[in-house]
KOLRO-184146 format. One record per residue (C-alpha): residue in one letter; residue number from 1; x, y, z. Coordinates in steps of 0.1 Angstrom, whole numbers, plus 2048, in hexadecimal, padded with zeros to 3 digits. Layout:
REM KOLRO-184146
SITE  res    n  east  north   up
SITE    a  NUM     X      Y    Z
...
***
This chain:
REM KOLRO-184146
SITE  res    n  east  north   up
SITE    m    1   833    79A  856
SITE    h    2   82C    7BF  84F
SITE    l    3   80D    7C8  83D
SITE    a    4   809    7EC  82D
SITE    w    5   7ED    800  820
SITE    v    6   7F7    824  812
SITE    q    7   7DE    83D  808
SITE    q    8   7E4    85C  7F2
SITE    p    9   7E1    87C  807
SITE    l   10   7BE    88E  801
SITE    s   11   7BE    8A9  7E8
SITE    y   12   7BF    8CD  7F1
SITE    l   13   79A    8D4  7E6
SITE    v   14   790    8B5  7FC
SITE    t   15   7A0    8C2  81A
SITE    v   16   791    8E6  814
SITE    l   17   76F    8DD  808
SITE    p   18   758    8C7  81A
SITE    p   19   763    8A4  812
SITE    p   20   74E    88C  7FD
SITE    a   21   744    86C  80F
SITE    d   22   762    857  7FB
SITE    a   23   77D    870  805
SITE    t   24   76F    86C  82B
SITE    k   25   771    845  825
SITE    q   26   794    847  814
SITE    w   27   7A3    85D  830
SITE    s   28   796    844  84E
SITE    t   29   7AC    826  854
SITE    r   30   78D    811  84D
SITE    e   31   798    80B  828
SITE    g   32   7BB    7FF  833
SITE    e   33   7AD    7EA  84E
SITE    q   34   794    7D9  83A
SITE    a   35   7AC    7D3  81A
SITE    a   36   7C4    7C2  832
SITE    e   37   7A8    7AD  847
SITE    a   38   7AC    78B  834
SITE    a   39   7D3    78E  834
SITE    r   40   7D2    798  858
SITE    e   41   7B7    779  860
SITE    m   42   7CE    75E  850
SITE    f   43   7EE    76A  85E
SITE    s   44   7DC    768  881
SITE    a   45   7CE    747  87A
SITE    e   46   7F2    73A  872
SITE    g   47   801    74B  891
SITE    i   48   816    762  87D
SITE    k   49   81C    784  88E
SITE    h   50   813    7A0  878
SITE    h   51   810    7C7  879
SITE    l   52   7FB    7DD  862
SITE    h   53   809    7FD  859
SITE    l   54   7F3    817  84D
SITE    s   55   803    837  83E
SITE    v   56   7F9    856  827
SITE    g   57   813    85F  80C
SITE    d   58   822    854  7EE
SITE    p   59   81E    82D  7EB
SITE    a   60   83F    825  7DF
SITE    l   61   852    83B  7F4
SITE    e   62   83E    82E  812
SITE    m   63   845    80B  809
SITE    r   64   86A    813  806
SITE    s   65   86C    822  827
SITE    l   66   857    807  839
SITE    a   67   86F    7EC  829
SITE    s   68   88C    800  838
SITE    q   69   87E    806  859
SITE    a   70   874    7E1  85C
SITE    a   71   894    7D3  84F
SITE    a   72   87F    7C1  838
SITE    d   73   891    7A3  822
SITE    l   74   876    7A3  807
SITE    v   75   859    7BA  7FC
SITE    v   76   839    7AA  7EC
SITE    l   77   823    7C1  7DB
SITE    g   78   802    7BD  7C9
SITE    t   79   7FC    7CC  7A6
SITE    r   80   7DB    7D8  79A
SITE    g   81   7E0    7C5  778
SITE    r   82   7DB    7E3  763
SITE    g   83   7F1    7D3  749
SITE    a   84   813    7DB  738
SITE    a   85   805    7F8  721
SITE    h   86   7F9    80B  741
SITE    h   87   819    809  754
SITE    a   88   82D    813  734
SITE    f   89   81A    833  733
SITE    i   90   810    83B  755
SITE    g   91   824    827  76C
SITE    s   92   81D    80F  789
SITE    v   93   81F    817  7AE
SITE    a   94   82C    7F0  7B2
SITE    l   95   847    7F5  797
SITE    k   96   852    818  7A7
SITE    a   97   853    805  7C8
SITE    a   98   869    7E9  7BA
SITE    v   99   882    801  7AD
SITE    l  100   884    817  7CC
SITE    c  101   887    7F9  7E6
SITE    s  102   8A9    7EF  7EE
SITE    v  103   89E    7CA  7F5
SITE    p  104   890    7AF  7DA
SITE    v  105   86A    7B9  7D3
SITE    v  106   853    79E  7C5
SITE    l  107   834    7AA  7B2
SITE    v  108   814    794  7B5
SITE    p  109   7F8    79E  79B
***
């Protein structure tokens, strides 16, 4: 089982100016590790081997790359549940990843 946490790169201003506390937290690996903690505990309790991938970049492209590198048979992505109107006008990382991946993708609200 491969778990992934992809964060957006920091903006140019954040890298030049003293970063606010939330940017420092985002840039650390703590946020991704905390987000995956419950899933990792569940997999460990069931004896399921797993690996957490922490990366920076475009989440949809990173998911496509990870799926390819891991020779995945299936990708399962969580959605934020913002609704159809949001996706129609702004788009969705999960939908973009579903289009880009070469394997089946399941979207979970």
